BADO-162895 format. One line per 3 residues: number of its first residue (from 1); their letters; for each residue x, y, z of C-alpha. Coordinates in steps of 0.05 Angstrom, whole numbers, plus 5000, padded with zeros to 4 digits. Layout:
# residues N
NUM	A	X Y Z; ...;
//
This chain:
# residues 357
1	XXX	4802 7298 9009; 4749 7248 8988; 4682 7280 8975;
4	XXX	4614 7248 8976; 4605 7250 8901; 4665 7203 8896;
7	XXX	4627 7149 8933; 4569 7105 8909; 4499 7116 8934;
10	XXX	4482 7073 8995; 4427 7022 8999; 4361 7035 9036;
13	XXX	4370 7031 9112; 4446 7038 9111; 4478 7096 9149;
16	XXX	4507 7144 9137; 4465 7154 9074; 4500 7178 9011;
19	XXX	4454 7199 8954; 4473 7235 8889; 4437 7267 8831;
22	XXX	4460 7292 8764; 4456 7363 8736; 4421 7381 8672;
25	XXX	4431 7422 8608; 4375 7451 8567; 4399 7447 8495;
28	XXX	4336 7479 8465; 4276 7514 8495; 4294 7547 8561;
31	XXX	4244 7599 8585; 4195 7582 8529; 4183 7514 8563;
34	XXX	4150 7551 8621; 4095 7573 8573; 4081 7505 8543;
37	XXX	4131 7503 8486; 4174 7440 8479; 4246 7436 8503;
40	XXX	4303 7387 8496; 4345 7374 8558; 4404 7329 8574;
43	XXX	4429 7298 8639; 4497 7324 8661; 4522 7259 8691;
46	XXX	4594 7283 8694; 4572 7331 8750; 4535 7302 8808;
49	XXX	4510 7338 8870; 4516 7294 8932; 4480 7292 8999;
52	XXX	4503 7255 9061; 4458 7244 9121; 4487 7218 9187;
55	XXX	4470 7216 9260; 4506 7264 9307; 4567 7231 9337;
58	XXX	4574 7184 9278; 4636 7194 9235; 4631 7211 9162;
61	XXX	4675 7151 9148; 4727 7169 9094; 4693 7236 9085;
64	XXX	4731 7282 9131; 4678 7336 9132; 4684 7390 9185;
67	XXX	4625 7391 9233; 4599 7459 9213; 4543 7468 9264;
70	XXX	4485 7514 9248; 4493 7565 9304; 4502 7639 9313;
73	XXX	4570 7639 9280; 4538 7608 9218; 4489 7665 9212;
76	XXX	4427 7622 9215; 4380 7622 9275; 4335 7561 9281;
79	XXX	4265 7568 9306; 4243 7503 9341; 4174 7511 9310;
82	XXX	4206 7511 9240; 4239 7445 9258; 4173 7417 9284;
85	XXX	4207 7396 9349; 4142 7383 9384; 4115 7324 9422;
88	XXX	4047 7293 9413; 4015 7346 9458; 4047 7403 9420;
91	XXX	4099 7421 9473; 4167 7440 9448; 4218 7386 9461;
94	XXX	4286 7399 9493; 4347 7403 9449; 4369 7332 9431;
97	XXX	4428 7300 9467; 4484 7255 9445; 4517 7224 9506;
100	XXX	4523 7279 9558; 4523 7336 9508; 4466 7374 9478;
103	XXX	4471 7382 9403; 4436 7427 9353; 4377 7393 9319;
106	XXX	4414 7396 9252; 4483 7412 9228; 4502 7428 9156;
109	XXX	4568 7424 9119; 4576 7456 9051; 4629 7467 8998;
112	XXX	4678 7522 9013; 4655 7584 8977; 4581 7564 8978;
115	XXX	4538 7625 8963; 4511 7669 9018; 4446 7641 9045;
118	XXX	4460 7571 9021; 4453 7539 9090; 4385 7571 9101;
121	XXX	4362 7548 9031; 4386 7477 9042; 4353 7475 9111;
124	XXX	4287 7496 9078; 4297 7447 9021; 4307 7389 9070;
127	XXX	4242 7405 9105; 4206 7415 9039; 4230 7347 9012;
130	XXX	4210 7311 9076; 4141 7342 9076; 4130 7324 9003;
133	XXX	4147 7251 9020; 4105 7250 9083; 4166 7236 9125;
136	XXX	4189 7267 9191; 4256 7301 9193; 4303 7251 9226;
139	XXX	4328 7298 9281; 4381 7307 9306; 4417 7301 9240;
142	XXX	4482 7318 9205; 4476 7338 9133; 4532 7349 9082;
145	XXX	4521 7376 9012; 4572 7379 8956; 4552 7415 8892;
148	XXX	4597 7372 8848; 4616 7431 8804; 4544 7450 8785;
151	XXX	4533 7524 8773; 4479 7570 8745; 4440 7538 8689;
154	XXX	4463 7467 8706; 4404 7445 8749; 4433 7453 8818;
157	XXX	4367 7461 8855; 4335 7403 8818; 4395 7359 8834;
160	XXX	4390 7381 8907; 4316 7362 8911; 4329 7296 8876;
163	XXX	4387 7277 8921; 4349 7298 8984; 4290 7256 8963;
166	XXX	4333 7195 8951; 4371 7206 9016; 4309 7213 9060;
169	XXX	4276 7152 9031; 4339 7110 9041; 4346 7136 9112;
172	XXX	4278 7105 9128; 4296 7041 9092; 4250 7056 9033;
175	XXX	4268 7045 8960; 4279 7113 8926; 4233 7099 8867;
178	XXX	4230 7151 8812; 4158 7173 8825; 4169 7190 8899;
181	XXX	4236 7222 8887; 4205 7265 8834; 4153 7289 8885;
184	XXX	4208 7313 8931; 4248 7344 8874; 4188 7380 8846;
187	XXX	4171 7409 8914; 4242 7435 8924; 4241 7465 8853;
190	XXX	4177 7502 8870; 4209 7527 8934; 4267 7557 8895;
193	XXX	4233 7579 8831; 4159 7589 8844; 4126 7559 8782;
196	XXX	4179 7519 8744; 4162 7480 8682; 4186 7415 8713;
199	XXX	4239 7400 8661; 4298 7405 8709; 4276 7355 8761;
202	XXX	4249 7309 8707; 4318 7303 8676; 4351 7297 8744;
205	XXX	4306 7240 8766; 4305 7202 8699; 4378 7216 8681;
208	XXX	4362 7210 8607; 4356 7260 8549; 4285 7285 8551;
211	XXX	4236 7318 8503; 4192 7358 8550; 4126 7395 8543;
214	XXX	4091 7421 8604; 4031 7379 8624; 4050 7322 8576;
217	XXX	4086 7258 8593; 4160 7271 8578; 4193 7229 8524;
220	XXX	4260 7198 8539; 4303 7204 8476; 4349 7148 8452;
223	XXX	4389 7132 8390; 4409 7204 8375; 4473 7213 8335;
226	XXX	4534 7234 8376; 4549 7308 8383; 4602 7347 8419;
229	XXX	4585 7404 8465; 4631 7452 8502; 4608 7483 8567;
232	XXX	4632 7545 8602; 4602 7542 8673; 4591 7608 8706;
235	XXX	4553 7632 8768; 4499 7682 8750; 4490 7742 8797;
238	XXX	4414 7738 8787; 4373 7682 8817; 4334 7639 8768;
241	XXX	4268 7661 8800; 4283 7734 8785; 4303 7720 8713;
244	XXX	4240 7678 8701; 4195 7730 8734; 4229 7784 8692;
247	XXX	4208 7748 8629; 4137 7741 8655; 4134 7816 8670;
250	XXX	4161 7835 8601; 4110 7790 8568; 4056 7827 8606;
253	XXX	4081 7895 8584; 4096 7874 8512; 4050 7818 8486;
256	XXX	4088 7817 8420; 4142 7778 8457; 4096 7719 8454;
259	XXX	4121 7711 8383; 4191 7700 8409; 4164 7645 8455;
262	XXX	4128 7612 8396; 4190 7617 8353; 4231 7582 8406;
265	XXX	4181 7525 8405; 4186 7521 8329; 4262 7520 8331;
268	XXX	4262 7468 8386; 4222 7421 8340; 4268 7437 8281;
271	XXX	4330 7426 8324; 4306 7359 8350; 4291 7335 8280;
274	XXX	4359 7360 8255; 4396 7324 8311; 4358 7259 8298;
277	XXX	4378 7264 8224; 4451 7277 8241; 4446 7348 8212;
280	XXX	4495 7388 8254; 4485 7451 8213; 4410 7447 8223;
283	XXX	4418 7438 8298; 4467 7495 8300; 4417 7541 8265;
286	XXX	4363 7522 8315; 4409 7540 8372; 4429 7606 8340;
289	XXX	4357 7625 8326; 4338 7610 8398; 4395 7653 8424;
292	XXX	4365 7710 8384; 4297 7697 8416; 4328 7696 8485;
295	XXX	4358 7764 8469; 4288 7790 8456; 4264 7761 8522;
298	XXX	4318 7801 8559; 4357 7745 8592; 4423 7751 8552;
301	XXX	4475 7794 8586; 4540 7824 8561; 4579 7767 8593;
304	XXX	4537 7717 8554; 4546 7755 8488; 4621 7757 8498;
307	XXX	4624 7682 8513; 4583 7667 8450; 4628 7711 8408;
310	XXX	4691 7678 8434; 4663 7608 8419; 4641 7626 8349;
313	XXX	4709 7659 8336; 4743 7594 8357; 4703 7554 8306;
316	XXX	4640 7532 8343; 4579 7519 8299; 4534 7553 8349;
319	XXX	4534 7578 8421; 4478 7600 8468; 4460 7607 8541;
322	XXX	4432 7547 8576; 4382 7553 8632; 4359 7620 8659;
325	XXX	4416 7661 8629; 4436 7726 8662; 4511 7714 8658;
328	XXX	4507 7641 8676; 4530 7578 8638; 4539 7580 8563;
331	XXX	4545 7520 8516; 4572 7512 8446; 4561 7460 8392;
334	XXX	4625 7443 8356; 4653 7392 8308; 4698 7345 8347;
337	XXX	4762 7367 8313; 4752 7440 8334; 4720 7429 8403;
340	XXX	4787 7430 8438; 4803 7499 8411; 4735 7525 8433;
343	XXX	4750 7498 8503; 4818 7532 8503; 4787 7597 8480;
346	XXX	4739 7596 8538; 4795 7578 8586; 4797 7547 8655;
349	XXX	4734 7513 8679; 4705 7498 8610; 4698 7425 8590;
352	XXX	4676 7379 8534; 4613 7336 8536; 4599 7280 8487;
355	XXX	4525 7264 8482; 4483 7217 8439; 4508 7155 8405;
//
């Protein structure tokens, strides 16, 4: 079956609207970036989340998506006030009609195996993105979302916000410029994560390697020597918001952990310089040191430790969590001639990523 991420984004005003957005990887600086330390992040262009918007009754074209209506069997009750289905005088409008049939104001189709609560989250994200852009929800509406293989630590929520922003702007015939798309993506990130640093949606909207410090204009990085990373995607059982808040609470109880945050910033700077100089061993040391700091912050779980150990045993130069941690995605830095054996050691689902150059 063809999925939306196989198709190009559509031009403004064309329908149905297809919009995609890449995932992200934080190579250096996760968690510490929330507290103003620098981080280095990469776009994950091999994995693209896709959003499709269409009118009820319109076919998905080659995308043979099932019409999964939001109704009682989907476990989500819609309040007309949440949908802002009101006329100019504030009276609630009747359910929209297509032909002779009444239809729900919105229907959502997701990947098979989407996590529990995903439809409710996407419904909220759609409204949040529209509000951030100053646009009305185009109701009634059919919405399809495909995660494109993104999992914990790979910027799923940022990619969702970015793709929704692009899709809504194109629906109204507006050019999805980076500044406006970033507004929508940032609002969705705040909805999911409370007080994020902003690095995820910055990478997703720019689609370039980024050197990021909170409150400072991000720097797009270019001309870095090529490196080979191996990724082992995994879905964490703990939401990012809980992991980030857990670090915040531990910092409140134990102020000495501020040293770990500062050390992560120091090693992010060292790692960036090492990469720019083509010093793989120096970059590997920075990654290893940061993994130790993340251990102190309490976001490295047994599953993460096991994955790191397996990668190092297979010849990786370094391995660490990426993103929030808590049993999620792990990445390894490896010389090209041993990267394949690291991938084999991690098994099904892991993959190589060539960056830089």
